[in-house]
Backbone bond lengths (Angstrom), bond angles and torsions (degrees), N, CA, C in turn:
res aa  C-N    CA-C-N  psi(-1)  N-CA   C-N-CA  omega(-1)  CA-C   N-CA-C  phi
1 X - - - 1.456 - - 1.512 109.79 -
2 X 1.281 116.48 51.69 1.449 119.36 -176.49 1.514 113.38 -104.08
3 X 1.326 118.67 -4.44 1.458 117.50 -175.06 1.524 113.90 -143.40
4 X 1.348 119.54 101.57 1.449 119.07 170.80 1.509 109.97 -101.03
5 X 1.293 120.54 141.36 1.448 121.85 173.11 1.496 110.98 -161.44
6 X 1.336 116.54 149.24 1.446 118.84 179.74 1.486 113.74 165.70
7 X 1.276 115.24 174.16 1.443 121.46 179.36 1.523 107.92 -114.37
8 X 1.306 119.49 51.44 1.451 121.92 -177.44 1.503 110.81 -161.82
9 X 1.314 118.61 -176.19 1.454 119.47 -178.42 1.506 112.71 -145.87
10 X 1.338 118.00 174.06 1.453 125.77 -175.02 1.507 113.37 -149.62
11 X 1.360 116.59 169.57 1.450 120.44 172.82 1.504 110.19 -139.72
12 X 1.347 118.14 159.72 1.448 119.08 -178.01 1.504 113.43 -154.19
13 X 1.325 116.99 154.73 1.458 121.93 177.73 1.508 110.25 -144.89
14 X 1.337 116.49 129.99 1.465 119.06 -179.93 1.514 110.78 -82.17
15 X 1.314 118.42 -10.79 1.462 120.92 -176.15 1.522 110.97 -84.31
16 X 1.322 116.98 -40.06 1.456 120.63 -178.83 1.523 108.11 -105.19
17 X 1.327 120.20 108.86 1.460 121.12 -178.80 1.516 111.43 -64.60
18 X 1.319 116.41 153.82 1.464 120.41 -177.37 1.508 112.57 -64.04
19 X 1.307 117.33 -19.77 1.452 120.60 179.49 1.525 112.47 -87.57
20 X 1.332 117.59 -0.60 1.460 120.46 -178.99 1.514 110.24 -64.50
21 X 1.330 115.84 155.67 1.459 120.51 -178.82 1.516 111.77 -66.12
22 X 1.327 117.68 -25.30 1.457 121.46 -176.53 1.527 109.75 -133.70
23 X 1.321 119.00 71.64 1.467 120.84 -174.46 1.514 114.31 -67.49
24 X 1.331 118.44 -19.67 1.467 120.96 -176.82 1.519 112.92 -90.58
25 X 1.331 118.44 1.17 1.467 121.15 -172.56 1.521 112.77 -54.09
26 X 1.318 117.99 -45.02 1.456 122.12 -174.44 1.531 112.77 -74.89
27 X 1.314 117.46 -9.21 1.459 120.57 -170.62 1.527 113.31 -114.76
28 X 1.312 116.04 -3.19 1.461 118.73 -176.70 1.529 111.75 -73.93
29 X 1.326 115.03 141.38 1.468 122.95 173.31 1.529 107.15 -134.58
30 X 1.321 118.14 73.83 1.460 121.42 -170.05 1.524 115.06 -78.12
31 X 1.346 116.99 -11.34 1.456 119.93 -172.10 1.537 109.79 -96.24
32 X 1.311 115.75 96.69 1.462 120.59 180.00 1.528 110.74 -75.01
33 X 1.327 114.81 142.48 1.464 119.83 174.99 1.523 110.58 -70.41
34 X 1.311 116.58 -33.65 1.460 120.87 172.92 1.508 115.78 86.18
35 X 1.352 116.74 0.07 1.467 120.43 178.44 1.519 108.66 -137.57
36 X 1.312 115.67 161.79 1.451 119.90 174.77 1.520 109.46 -76.76
37 X 1.344 116.29 137.20 1.465 120.23 176.38 1.528 111.42 -101.31
38 X 1.318 116.99 -22.21 1.460 122.47 170.90 1.521 106.76 -137.74
39 X 1.331 116.14 130.03 1.460 119.88 -177.93 1.514 110.74 -137.71
40 X 1.318 115.66 174.39 1.457 121.28 -176.46 1.522 111.45 -60.41
41 X 1.323 115.26 145.83 1.457 121.36 -179.91 1.531 110.45 -74.73
42 X 1.323 115.12 150.58 1.467 120.63 175.85 1.522 112.05 -98.90
43 X 1.340 117.33 -0.47 1.451 120.79 -179.08 1.527 110.64 -76.15
44 X 1.327 117.99 134.19 1.468 120.83 179.58 1.528 111.00 -59.19
45 X 1.321 115.93 133.53 1.449 120.70 176.63 1.510 115.51 76.43
46 X 1.332 118.76 8.49 1.468 121.35 -178.15 1.524 110.82 -66.83
47 X 1.335 115.72 146.47 1.464 119.84 -179.64 1.517 111.81 -63.81
48 X 1.349 116.86 -23.52 1.458 122.31 179.56 1.528 110.97 -115.59
49 X 1.316 115.41 36.53 1.459 120.22 -174.47 1.517 115.25 -76.97
50 X 1.331 117.33 -15.74 1.468 119.42 -179.50 1.534 111.54 -104.46
51 X 1.325 116.41 -50.37 1.464 120.34 -179.71 1.522 110.33 -148.16
52 X 1.343 115.89 160.00 1.466 122.46 166.25 1.528 107.53 -125.62
53 X 1.349 115.59 149.34 1.453 120.07 -165.53 1.528 109.03 -157.64
54 X 1.324 116.70 169.27 1.466 125.12 167.60 1.523 114.14 52.93
55 X 1.337 119.64 67.27 1.466 120.15 178.81 1.523 112.32 -71.01
56 X 1.329 115.55 145.64 1.467 123.01 168.97 1.516 107.11 -136.54
57 X 1.337 117.52 118.69 1.463 123.06 -172.48 1.519 109.94 -106.47
58 X 1.344 115.74 139.65 1.464 120.58 176.17 1.524 109.16 -153.64
59 X 1.340 116.18 170.47 1.463 122.80 -178.67 1.518 108.99 -118.12
60 X 1.346 115.58 137.41 1.456 119.85 -177.62 1.527 109.60 -157.70
61 X 1.332 116.13 128.44 1.472 122.17 176.59 1.528 112.37 51.38
62 X 1.332 116.06 44.51 1.457 120.85 173.29 1.510 116.00 82.60
63 X 1.331 118.39 3.87 1.462 121.12 179.57 1.520 109.92 -132.53
64 X 1.325 114.34 160.70 1.451 120.10 171.18 1.523 108.81 -92.38
65 X 1.319 114.38 146.49 1.459 120.81 177.23 1.526 109.20 -131.57
66 X 1.309 114.07 155.86 1.455 121.60 176.85 1.521 109.16 -134.37
67 X 1.324 116.51 123.07 1.457 117.80 163.68 1.520 106.84 -89.07
68 X 1.299 114.99 146.72 1.460 119.91 178.73 1.517 108.60 -148.17
69 X 1.296 116.17 164.65 1.461 122.45 -177.82 1.522 108.98 -106.84
70 X 1.312 116.17 124.16 1.449 121.36 177.11 1.522 111.05 -105.00
71 X 1.319 115.78 146.28 1.470 121.20 178.11 1.521 108.61 -125.28
72 X 1.316 115.66 132.29 1.466 121.45 -176.43 1.511 113.35 -113.09
73 X 1.316 117.01 11.20 1.447 121.14 -176.70 1.512 113.32 98.58
74 X 1.327 117.05 -14.39 1.463 122.06 177.81 1.526 110.34 -105.30
75 X 1.337 116.29 -53.10 1.456 121.25 -178.89 1.509 111.22 -167.99
76 X 1.319 115.49 -175.95 1.460 122.34 -177.69 1.524 111.28 -91.77
77 X 1.341 115.07 140.04 1.454 122.25 170.21 1.534 107.38 -137.43
78 X 1.331 116.96 167.35 1.462 120.20 -169.46 1.518 111.62 -111.83
79 X 1.340 115.51 130.44 1.454 121.83 178.25 1.517 112.20 -113.87
80 X 1.346 114.79 167.47 1.462 122.44 178.35 1.522 108.81 -130.71
81 X 1.332 116.17 137.01 1.463 122.22 175.46 1.527 108.12 -131.85
82 X 1.342 117.00 157.13 1.461 121.46 -178.80 1.521 110.38 -130.32
83 X 1.346 115.39 157.48 1.467 120.32 -177.52 1.522 110.11 -157.11
84 X 1.323 115.74 149.72 1.461 121.35 172.90 1.521 112.24 -95.62
85 X 1.344 117.13 -18.87 1.465 119.80 -171.57 1.525 114.20 -133.22
86 X 1.325 117.89 5.32 1.466 124.45 179.49 1.522 113.84 70.91
87 X 1.322 117.42 6.96 1.468 121.16 177.33 1.522 111.32 -118.28
88 X 1.335 116.52 -50.65 1.466 120.64 179.26 1.529 108.43 -90.94
89 X 1.337 116.59 116.06 1.456 121.72 -174.83 1.520 111.05 -116.06
90 X 1.338 114.80 137.75 1.459 122.18 176.57 1.520 108.88 -110.90
91 X 1.316 116.48 124.32 1.455 119.98 177.76 1.528 110.18 -72.68
92 X 1.330 115.99 129.42 1.463 122.04 -179.33 1.526 112.32 -97.55
93 X 1.322 117.89 -12.72 1.451 120.69 177.24 1.513 113.18 123.42
94 X 1.316 115.57 179.42 1.456 122.74 178.34 1.523 109.46 -85.37
95 X 1.312 118.11 125.99 1.466 121.27 -175.62 1.528 112.74 -108.67
96 X 1.316 117.67 -16.45 1.465 121.76 174.61 1.516 108.01 -136.42
97 X 1.334 115.46 111.90 1.466 121.44 -177.89 1.523 110.66 -107.74
98 X 1.305 115.55 154.49 1.460 120.29 174.86 1.519 110.17 -62.83
99 X 1.308 115.29 152.26 1.468 121.92 -179.75 1.531 108.35 -123.26
100 X 1.330 117.79 105.11 1.463 120.14 -176.81 1.517 113.85 -58.67
101 X 1.340 117.69 -20.26 1.464 120.49 -178.88 1.528 112.84 -87.49
102 X 1.337 118.19 -5.80 1.458 121.90 -175.66 1.532 111.37 -100.62
103 X 1.311 118.47 131.40 1.459 119.65 175.49 1.526 113.18 -69.74
104 X 1.342 116.91 -17.48 1.462 120.79 -178.81 1.525 111.51 -92.01
105 X 1.330 117.78 -46.43 1.470 121.77 -174.36 1.528 112.03 -111.33
106 X 1.296 117.11 27.37 1.466 121.33 -178.99 1.527 111.83 -58.65
107 X 1.330 116.24 -37.12 1.459 119.96 -176.84 1.532 113.29 -119.28
108 X 1.331 117.46 -24.31 1.460 120.32 -171.28 1.521 111.68 -144.27
109 X 1.334 115.83 142.88 1.462 121.96 169.47 1.534 107.33 -153.66
110 X 1.328 116.23 105.10 1.462 122.05 -174.41 1.519 109.25 -119.07
111 X 1.340 117.21 104.36 1.466 120.92 175.70 1.521 108.60 -84.55
112 X 1.332 116.60 132.03 1.458 121.02 -172.44 1.512 114.88 -118.10
113 X 1.325 118.15 -11.36 1.475 118.98 -177.24 1.516 108.82 -160.23
114 X 1.332 116.22 146.09 1.453 124.00 169.88 1.527 106.36 -125.57
115 X 1.315 117.86 138.48 1.465 120.56 -177.82 1.526 109.74 -56.67
116 X 1.335 116.71 123.88 1.463 123.70 -175.07 1.515 109.13 -142.62
117 X 1.348 115.93 179.62 1.457 119.93 172.72 1.521 109.54 -54.58
118 X 1.327 116.29 136.71 1.455 120.58 -177.84 1.524 113.60 -91.39
119 X 1.347 117.45 -14.54 1.455 119.86 -172.29 1.531 111.54 -68.42
120 X 1.323 115.18 136.60 1.464 120.83 -179.72 1.525 111.13 -58.52
121 X 1.335 117.12 -47.94 1.460 120.46 -177.05 1.525 109.80 -93.66
122 X 1.313 114.64 62.08 1.456 122.17 176.55 1.516 108.79 -140.78
123 X 1.321 115.76 165.62 1.461 121.04 177.54 1.523 112.15 -81.75
124 X 1.333 116.63 -3.00 1.457 119.26 178.02 1.519 113.18 74.50
125 X 1.341 117.61 46.14 1.465 119.58 179.27 1.528 110.48 -66.05
126 X 1.319 115.41 143.45 1.450 120.25 179.78 1.524 111.19 -66.71
127 X 1.321 115.99 146.75 1.454 122.66 174.16 1.521 107.80 -118.84
128 X 1.335 116.33 131.87 1.455 118.92 179.69 1.527 110.36 -83.69
129 X 1.306 114.64 147.42 1.452 123.68 176.19 1.527 106.91 -122.10
130 X 1.319 116.32 120.34 1.465 120.19 -176.11 1.529 110.84 53.29
131 X 1.330 115.31 40.97 1.469 124.26 175.68 1.525 113.07 68.89
132 X 1.332 117.75 16.23 1.457 120.22 179.74 1.528 109.09 -137.31
133 X 1.328 115.34 167.79 1.456 121.27 174.27 1.526 108.50 -86.30
134 X 1.315 115.40 135.12 1.463 121.37 -177.23 1.521 110.07 -115.94
135 X 1.314 116.52 120.39 1.447 122.51 177.95 1.511 111.62 -116.11
136 X 1.331 115.43 170.39 1.458 121.31 177.43 1.532 107.92 -135.54
137 X 1.321 115.65 137.78 1.465 121.47 -175.45 1.524 110.11 -127.02
138 X 1.325 114.60 164.56 1.454 119.23 164.19 1.521 108.05 -131.47
139 X 1.332 115.80 154.04 1.461 120.94 -174.44 1.522 109.67 -143.29
140 X 1.330 115.20 130.63 1.457 121.68 175.82 1.531 109.16 -88.82
141 X 1.324 117.94 146.54 1.460 119.78 -173.62 1.516 115.40 -81.54
142 X 1.335 117.24 -14.11 1.464 119.65 -172.53 1.521 111.78 -125.13
143 X 1.304 115.88 165.12 1.464 122.76 176.70 1.521 109.56 -72.87
144 X 1.340 115.56 142.48 1.457 120.14 177.71 1.514 112.22 119.08
145 X 1.330 115.75 -171.70 1.459 121.96 -179.03 1.529 109.94 -85.78
146 X 1.324 116.57 111.84 1.459 122.15 177.63 1.524 110.95 49.35
147 X 1.326 115.54 49.58 1.459 121.33 -174.51 1.523 110.55 -92.03
148 X 1.324 116.73 111.00 1.448 122.33 178.72 1.515 112.42 93.12
149 X 1.334 116.89 166.84 1.467 121.53 -178.08 1.526 112.11 -75.51
150 X 1.329 116.16 117.03 1.460 121.41 -176.32 1.527 111.76 -77.65
151 X 1.339 114.46 156.18 1.461 122.97 175.63 1.527 109.21 -115.56
152 X 1.321 116.38 166.84 1.463 122.64 -179.65 1.526 109.07 -122.92
153 X 1.347 115.89 138.37 1.458 120.61 177.22 1.513 111.59 -148.96
154 X 1.323 116.51 172.48 1.454 123.38 -179.85 1.522 110.52 -102.54
155 X 1.342 116.01 158.05 1.462 121.53 175.98 1.523 108.67 -146.38
156 X 1.344 116.38 154.79 1.461 122.31 -171.88 1.522 110.54 -131.24
157 X 1.349 115.74 147.34 1.462 119.61 -179.92 1.521 110.63 -149.66
158 X 1.352 115.46 153.60 1.458 122.37 172.29 1.523 112.35 -100.79
159 X 1.348 116.92 -20.74 1.461 119.77 -171.56 1.524 114.23 -136.05
160 X 1.304 119.17 5.39 1.466 125.81 -179.70 1.531 114.03 74.20
161 X 1.306 117.82 -12.65 1.461 120.76 -178.82 1.529 112.54 -99.85
162 X 1.322 116.76 -26.93 1.463 121.87 -177.47 1.522 108.21 -122.21
163 X 1.321 116.59 128.28 1.455 121.30 -172.65 1.523 111.44 -127.56
164 X 1.337 115.29 139.76 1.451 122.49 173.30 1.522 108.46 -99.75
165 X 1.318 116.39 124.22 1.452 121.91 -173.68 1.527 110.28 -96.42
166 X 1.326 116.07 126.77 1.459 120.22 173.16 1.525 110.18 -89.05
167 X 1.311 115.93 161.03 1.460 120.67 174.16 1.523 109.76 -64.15
168 X 1.312 118.11 155.63 1.463 120.22 -179.21 1.522 112.48 -55.87
169 X 1.325 115.12 140.27 1.458 120.76 175.87 1.520 111.42 -103.60
170 X 1.326 117.46 -15.27 1.467 122.11 176.72 1.522 109.36 -133.74
171 X 1.318 115.04 128.87 1.459 121.63 178.23 1.529 108.74 -126.13
172 X 1.318 116.97 144.84 1.468 118.43 -176.15 1.517 113.80 -63.34
173 X 1.329 117.50 -31.56 1.464 119.41 -178.02 1.521 113.03 -68.65
174 X 1.327 117.13 -14.20 1.460 120.18 179.06 1.524 113.06 -89.03
175 X 1.328 116.46 -5.88 1.450 120.51 -176.92 1.516 112.93 -102.30
176 X 1.324 115.69 -157.24 1.453 121.74 -179.18 1.525 110.49 -90.00
177 X 1.335 115.81 178.43 1.457 120.28 -173.83 1.522 113.10 -58.14
178 X 1.348 116.82 -37.55 1.462 118.41 -175.89 1.530 112.49 -75.08
179 X 1.323 117.49 -1.59 1.462 121.54 175.41 1.530 113.00 -99.69
180 X 1.319 117.88 -4.08 1.459 120.46 -172.67 1.516 113.66 -62.98
181 X 1.336 117.44 -23.67 1.457 120.08 179.73 1.514 113.64 -76.11
182 X 1.334 117.96 -10.47 1.456 120.61 178.23 1.513 112.60 126.10
183 X 1.327 115.44 166.69 1.455 123.65 -177.61 1.524 108.71 -115.76
184 X 1.326 117.53 131.00 1.452 120.12 -168.49 1.517 113.06 -131.26
185 X 1.340 114.59 156.84 1.468 126.14 172.64 1.526 114.60 31.79
186 X 1.319 117.36 75.07 1.461 121.05 -179.80 1.529 113.00 -75.05
187 X 1.315 115.22 155.80 1.466 124.41 177.21 1.519 106.75 -133.12
188 X 1.341 117.38 122.03 1.471 122.01 -171.41 1.524 110.12 -117.22
189 X 1.327 117.03 120.59 1.461 123.56 179.60 1.515 110.80 -122.56
190 X 1.343 114.42 146.94 1.459 121.08 167.57 1.523 107.38 -112.76
191 X 1.342 115.89 126.93 1.457 120.01 -178.13 1.522 108.80 -143.54
192 X 1.334 115.34 116.21 1.454 122.78 177.60 1.525 111.94 52.70
193 X 1.335 115.13 43.65 1.445 120.73 174.33 1.511 116.25 85.14
194 X 1.328 117.39 0.22 1.455 121.26 178.82 1.522 109.38 -117.57
195 X 1.315 116.29 141.21 1.462 121.33 177.02 1.525 109.27 -98.42
196 X 1.328 114.52 133.41 1.461 121.79 178.72 1.521 107.94 -117.08
197 X 1.300 115.96 127.30 1.460 121.10 179.04 1.513 108.22 -117.78
198 X 1.314 115.53 110.33 1.462 122.15 179.13 1.532 106.78 -107.83
199 X 1.196 127.63 115.94 1.421 125.40 -6.80 1.512 108.05 -46.41
200 X 1.245 119.02 136.19 1.439 119.64 153.26 1.494 120.17 137.76
201 X 1.343 113.72 -154.50 1.459 120.19 -171.35 1.499 111.88 -113.92
202 X 1.318 115.67 -171.53 1.444 119.73 175.66 1.510 109.53 -117.96
203 X 1.318 115.14 150.06 1.465 121.25 174.66 1.509 107.41 -161.27
204 X 1.340 116.65 166.23 1.460 120.64 -178.33 1.514 113.26 -108.87
205 X 1.323 118.50 -16.86 1.458 118.80 -177.22 1.522 112.19 -98.28
206 X 1.304 118.43 -3.05 1.467 124.57 179.49 1.527 112.24 62.64
207 X 1.291 117.04 14.47 1.465 121.35 177.72 1.521 110.78 -117.21
208 X 1.318 116.00 -48.73 1.454 121.23 -175.86 1.525 109.26 -101.44
209 X 1.313 116.29 121.40 1.461 121.55 -177.88 1.519 108.82 -119.65
210 X 1.314 116.38 138.60 1.458 121.59 179.48 1.517 109.42 -113.73
211 X 1.317 117.05 123.27 1.448 121.12 178.68 1.536 109.92 -70.20
212 X 1.315 114.87 138.13 1.458 120.73 179.77 1.523 109.24 -70.95
213 X 1.330 116.83 130.67 1.463 120.89 -175.32 1.525 112.44 -69.71
214 X 1.334 116.53 -16.25 1.460 119.82 179.71 1.512 113.98 -91.67
215 X 1.322 118.17 10.78 1.464 120.50 -179.64 1.520 111.82 -63.36
216 X 1.343 116.74 152.87 1.459 126.70 -7.50 1.521 111.48 -78.03
217 X 1.323 116.12 144.49 1.461 118.60 -178.07 1.529 111.12 -78.00
218 X 1.329 117.09 -26.67 1.468 121.37 170.95 1.524 106.88 -124.55
219 X 1.302 117.73 98.47 1.469 120.53 -178.89 1.520 111.36 -80.72
220 X 1.324 115.36 168.13 1.454 120.14 170.64 1.526 109.41 -61.18
221 X 1.326 115.47 157.09 1.452 120.26 179.85 1.514 112.33 -85.13
222 X 1.331 116.88 177.00 1.471 120.77 178.28 1.529 111.36 -70.82
223 X 1.308 116.27 165.69 1.466 121.70 178.66 1.519 110.05 -55.33
224 X 1.324 115.57 134.74 1.457 121.02 179.48 1.508 114.95 88.75
225 X 1.334 117.80 -5.19 1.466 121.13 -179.52 1.524 110.33 -86.27
226 X 1.362 115.48 173.59 1.462 120.28 177.70 1.516 111.67 -62.42
227 X 1.329 116.70 -28.22 1.452 120.12 -173.28 1.512 113.52 -120.45
228 X 1.322 118.12 37.96 1.460 118.08 -176.13 1.523 113.23 -75.60
229 X 1.359 117.73 -7.61 1.460 119.93 177.31 1.527 112.77 -113.46
230 X 1.342 117.98 -40.73 1.463 121.91 -176.94 1.517 110.62 -132.00
231 X 1.339 115.86 146.94 1.467 124.46 157.95 1.516 103.56 -133.96
232 X 1.338 117.28 104.24 1.463 118.98 -159.94 1.529 113.10 -145.23
233 X 1.344 115.01 168.30 1.461 125.44 171.47 1.531 114.17 53.95
234 X 1.339 117.43 74.96 1.459 120.34 -174.82 1.524 114.66 -76.42
235 X 1.302 114.74 145.31 1.465 123.16 163.82 1.526 104.83 -127.15
236 X 1.329 116.60 102.56 1.465 121.83 -171.84 1.521 109.55 -104.13
237 X 1.333 116.46 125.01 1.460 122.17 -179.12 1.521 109.40 -135.68
238 X 1.334 115.54 164.50 1.457 121.10 -179.85 1.527 110.36 -109.59
239 X 1.315 115.51 131.90 1.457 122.44 174.04 1.524 106.53 -117.04
240 X 1.337 115.37 89.87 1.448 119.04 -170.85 1.519 109.73 67.42
241 X 1.309 117.17 -123.90 1.459 121.62 178.61 1.517 112.50 -94.84
242 X 1.300 117.05 2.60 1.459 119.67 -179.50 1.517 110.46 -100.69
243 X 1.309 115.45 143.19 1.460 123.00 178.53 1.528 108.94 -95.05
244 X 1.327 114.97 127.74 1.465 121.24 -179.74 1.521 109.04 -110.25
245 X 1.300 115.84 118.45 1.466 122.08 179.49 1.525 108.76 -107.64
246 X 1.315 116.09 105.43 1.453 121.17 168.86 1.536 106.80 -87.47
247 X 1.308 116.98 134.41 1.459 119.52 -179.36 1.524 109.11 -155.00
248 X 1.325 116.19 173.53 1.457 117.23 177.00 1.521 110.84 -119.34
249 X 1.329 113.35 153.87 1.454 121.42 178.92 1.528 109.18 -118.60
250 X 1.310 114.74 159.36 1.467 121.25 172.93 1.511 106.97 -132.62
251 X 1.338 116.08 128.80 1.461 119.19 -179.01 1.525 111.15 -99.37
252 X 1.307 115.94 177.79 1.460 121.45 -176.01 1.522 112.48 -67.12
253 X 1.338 117.49 -18.99 1.460 121.29 178.11 1.518 112.93 -88.32
254 X 1.343 116.60 -0.93 1.454 120.36 177.14 1.514 114.82 87.35
255 X 1.339 118.37 17.69 1.461 121.78 178.10 1.530 109.48 -96.63
256 X 1.335 116.25 127.80 1.465 121.94 179.04 1.520 108.99 -109.16
257 X 1.347 115.99 132.03 1.463 122.13 -175.30 1.525 108.91 -141.13
258 X 1.333 116.17 155.59 1.458 121.03 175.94 1.525 110.56 -88.71
259 X 1.331 114.83 132.43 1.457 122.61 -178.64 1.529 110.13 -123.96
260 X 1.313 116.05 -173.13 1.460 122.48 -174.37 1.520 109.92 -144.47
261 X 1.333 116.01 142.03 1.463 121.69 168.25 1.526 107.68 -134.68
262 X 1.322 116.82 150.02 1.452 122.49 -175.46 1.522 110.14 -130.00
263 X 1.324 115.14 141.28 1.461 118.39 178.66 1.514 111.96 -152.46
264 X 1.325 115.65 155.43 1.458 120.87 176.42 1.518 112.15 -84.92
265 X 1.320 117.45 -1.81 1.456 123.57 173.55 1.528 107.30 -152.24
266 X 1.320 118.95 170.24 1.464 119.99 -175.68 1.521 114.80 -80.76
267 X 1.332 118.41 5.80 1.452 120.86 -172.35 1.519 114.64 -112.33
268 X 1.335 117.62 -17.31 1.465 119.84 -174.26 1.527 111.21 -134.50
269 X 1.309 117.89 59.02 1.468 119.29 178.30 1.522 111.59 -71.06
270 X 1.301 114.45 151.49 1.461 121.83 178.47 1.523 108.14 -114.08
271 X 1.311 116.51 126.88 1.456 120.42 -179.55 1.524 110.73 -66.31
272 X 1.333 115.76 137.89 1.462 121.85 173.41 1.521 107.84 -91.91
273 X 1.307 116.32 129.33 1.469 121.19 -174.05 1.528 110.91 -81.48
274 X 1.338 114.95 65.84 1.460 120.49 -177.83 1.521 109.37 -159.87
275 X 1.316 116.89 143.73 1.459 121.69 173.59 1.525 108.38 -86.90
276 X 1.330 117.65 124.73 1.466 120.74 177.57 1.521 111.72 -80.20
277 X 1.327 116.57 -49.20 1.467 121.85 177.66 1.520 106.96 -127.05
278 X 1.313 116.41 113.02 1.462 121.12 -178.30 1.524 110.16 -98.73
279 X 1.316 115.57 162.74 1.462 119.59 173.38 1.527 109.22 -64.77
280 X 1.327 116.11 151.24 1.451 121.42 -178.08 1.515 112.73 -91.27
281 X 1.320 116.90 178.37 1.466 121.65 179.91 1.524 111.23 -72.35
282 X 1.323 117.87 166.85 1.469 120.37 176.15 1.524 111.42 -53.42
283 X 1.326 115.68 136.33 1.458 120.91 -179.46 1.508 114.34 93.00
284 X 1.335 118.58 -10.27 1.464 121.13 179.62 1.521 110.17 -85.91
285 X 1.339 116.79 166.93 1.461 120.76 -177.24 1.524 112.29 -70.34
286 X 1.332 116.89 -16.83 1.463 120.80 -177.62 1.528 111.46 -124.87
287 X 1.319 116.68 37.72 1.458 120.58 -177.15 1.522 113.06 -71.78
288 X 1.337 117.43 -18.91 1.463 120.92 -179.56 1.518 111.61 -102.16
289 X 1.345 116.90 -52.64 1.457 122.01 179.22 1.526 109.49 -134.93
290 X 1.343 115.47 147.44 1.471 122.88 169.33 1.514 105.53 -138.97
291 X 1.353 117.01 93.90 1.457 118.89 -164.96 1.532 112.36 -154.22
292 X 1.334 116.01 172.99 1.463 125.41 176.85 1.535 111.36 70.31
293 X 1.326 117.60 74.28 1.466 122.17 -169.48 1.524 114.34 -77.95
294 X 1.337 115.19 151.82 1.460 124.30 166.15 1.520 106.70 -145.92
295 X 1.344 117.21 125.33 1.463 121.32 -168.31 1.524 110.16 -122.79
296 X 1.355 116.38 133.97 1.458 122.66 173.57 1.529 108.84 -139.98
297 X 1.325 115.21 167.90 1.459 122.46 -178.05 1.520 108.88 -118.82
298 X 1.349 116.03 135.97 1.466 119.73 -178.52 1.521 109.34 -153.64
299 X 1.329 116.33 122.41 1.462 123.21 174.04 1.528 112.66 50.30
300 X 1.320 114.71 50.63 1.452 120.15 173.00 1.510 115.81 84.76
301 X 1.314 118.14 5.39 1.460 120.13 -176.85 1.526 110.60 -134.24
302 X 1.325 115.02 144.50 1.453 120.64 168.25 1.522 109.16 -84.15
303 X 1.326 115.66 135.03 1.461 122.45 175.33 1.524 108.41 -111.87
304 X 1.301 115.98 123.19 1.461 122.42 -177.84 1.534 107.64 -112.75
305 X 1.336 115.42 101.17 1.461 120.91 177.92 1.526 109.20 -85.42
306 X 1.316 115.36 148.70 1.461 119.49 -178.87 1.526 109.88 -157.81
307 X 1.318 114.54 162.04 1.461 120.75 175.62 1.529 108.48 -83.30
308 X 1.334 116.01 120.40 1.456 122.33 -179.13 1.529 109.11 -105.37
309 X 1.325 115.71 128.17 1.463 120.83 -176.97 1.520 109.20 -127.45
310 X 1.318 115.25 132.62 1.466 121.52 173.99 1.521 109.05 -127.27
311 X 1.319 116.12 158.08 1.451 120.08 -179.52 1.519 111.84 78.33
312 X 1.310 115.71 -174.51 1.458 121.94 -177.81 1.519 110.38 -124.77
313 X 1.326 115.01 144.46 1.443 121.50 177.56 1.539 109.59 -60.58
314 X 1.349 120.19 136.53 1.471 126.53 10.71 1.537 114.46 -94.17
315 X 1.328 117.56 12.72 1.457 120.04 -177.88 1.526 112.05 -107.60
316 X 1.311 117.11 18.71 1.453 119.41 179.89 1.533 110.61 -69.17
317 X 1.333 115.59 155.88 1.468 123.03 173.08 1.521 106.94 -111.12
318 X 1.329 115.71 120.55 1.465 121.24 -174.63 1.525 108.87 -123.73
319 X 1.338 117.01 119.66 1.453 121.99 179.56 1.516 110.95 -150.82
320 X 1.335 116.00 -167.92 1.464 122.04 -177.24 1.522 109.37 -109.51
321 X 1.331 116.16 130.67 1.452 121.99 173.34 1.524 108.92 -128.17
322 X 1.341 116.33 -176.23 1.463 119.87 -174.21 1.524 109.67 -151.65
323 X 1.314 115.14 149.65 1.457 122.75 169.86 1.520 107.45 -130.20
324 X 1.320 116.86 158.13 1.460 118.30 179.42 1.519 111.41 -141.41
325 X 1.330 114.68 170.16 1.463 120.46 -174.80 1.519 112.69 -78.17
326 X 1.326 117.83 -23.37 1.466 122.72 177.15 1.519 110.64 -104.36
327 X 1.318 115.38 152.71 1.469 119.35 176.44 1.515 110.12 -64.48
328 X 1.302 116.85 150.39 1.466 122.47 -179.09 1.544 109.69 -75.66
């Protein structure tokens, strides 16, 4: 068990065995809030003036925070928002901006995870690495929406507002054929002294990463399934000794939904045959997509944040919404 790697995610629970009649019971969040909690800015020239996407929730200094990805029509940049109750969010500003002088972040810099508590039933408090906060980003090489094969790298901060960007540690050309299109939405965990990067492998020096030979650990599904096109955007948490992989699928009809896989280790998750967060009815905030999960626990309830999309491109509305395990 020395090498995990991949472009997907999983979830797990030691309390409910995988053979149980209802393996998803502990992970369901059926009660949708029904509105966007973070949406595109109306300010001219804002980094998030067109869309907001890819929530990542964590707890720090008595408050909840969310990193998210904003798109302004040119490329992706990373924002930060804060909240006391996980519903009312205040935007704190752009914390990772594109750098026109950089061949890597010239157009895009999207941070997707900061090392935090891994436990499913936790608020996700940040954990420092070498006395600093450690994040992971991906960056597309060209202008536009997901234009070109993205790379993955690490970044470091003392205050969450200012970040030092390292050179990419994972590039698609170094992987197998199914990675040639690029590497996306990384999830970085530290567990018992080993770092796991999903997509990706584990290592201890944060420099040298080894791709798991059994990749992909969560493959696309068969034709006609919920995930016959994508198994993507992991949010990996621990439920006791079980690994819980929340992820999203895309089917042949273009519907994106959040799903779940469970495993007793990070390398062999088993898909749960159930949709956790489905698209909503016509007119709802998530009538087109309900995807890209981030999960935290607060006051007896699991909160499942996701990117909610309504309408059709180029007039779609893309923002962040949430569902939880308890009724509102």
